[in-house]
N, C-alpha and C positions, 0 to 999 in steps of 0.2 A: 510458592515460587515455581514449582514444577509446571503449573498451569501457564505461567508467563513464558517459560521456555518452550512449551508446546505451541503456544501462540506464535512465537518467533519462528519456530520451525515451519509451521503452516504458511505464514506470511512469506518467508524467504523462498520456500518451494514454489508457491504460487507466482511470486514475482519472477523467478527464474524461468518458469514455463512461459509466462506471458511475454517476457523480454525476448526469448528465443522466437516465439511466434510472431512478435512484432516486426521481425526482419522481413516477413512476407506480407503482413497486413496489420492495420492499426488494431491495437488492443488497449483495454483499460482495466484497471484494478480498483475495486471499491473496497474501502475499509469501513465497515460498520462498527462504530465505536460506542459502546454503552458505558456511561459514566460510572455505574455501579461496579463494573468489571475493570475498566481500563484506568479508572481514577485512583487506584491504589498504587503505592510506591513501586512494587516490582513490575506489574504490567506497564505502568507509565514509563519506567526506565527502558523496557524492551521496545515500546513504541518509539521512544526518542532515538534509540540506537538504530532501529529499522529505518526511520525517516532520514536520519543522517546518512545511512548507506545509500538510500535512494537519491539524495541530493548530490551524491558523487557521480551520478549519471547525467551529464549535461543535456542529453537529448530527450530526457523525460519532460512531460508536460503535466504540471500539477494544476488541475482544473476542478471547478465546481460542476455539478450535474447540468446546470443551466448553460454553462460555457460549452460543454460537450454537445448538448442538444443544438445550440446555436451553430456550432461548427459543422453539424450534420444537416443544416438547413431546416431545422424544425422549430 
């Protein structure tokens, strides 16, 4: 379980930094999720809570990599 809380700490800190930086320029955050690690109950719960927190920010854009590339004209 401590691994899951460590993961939440990293994700939350990364999001806070990127969110602040996004006030000046576009930023994106990539979550690389491995099923062997995130598919267990504790990490999955942390992921759910993290995503619910992000959904509270109306100005965020949840996109696939292909959508980001298309928005950059690639």
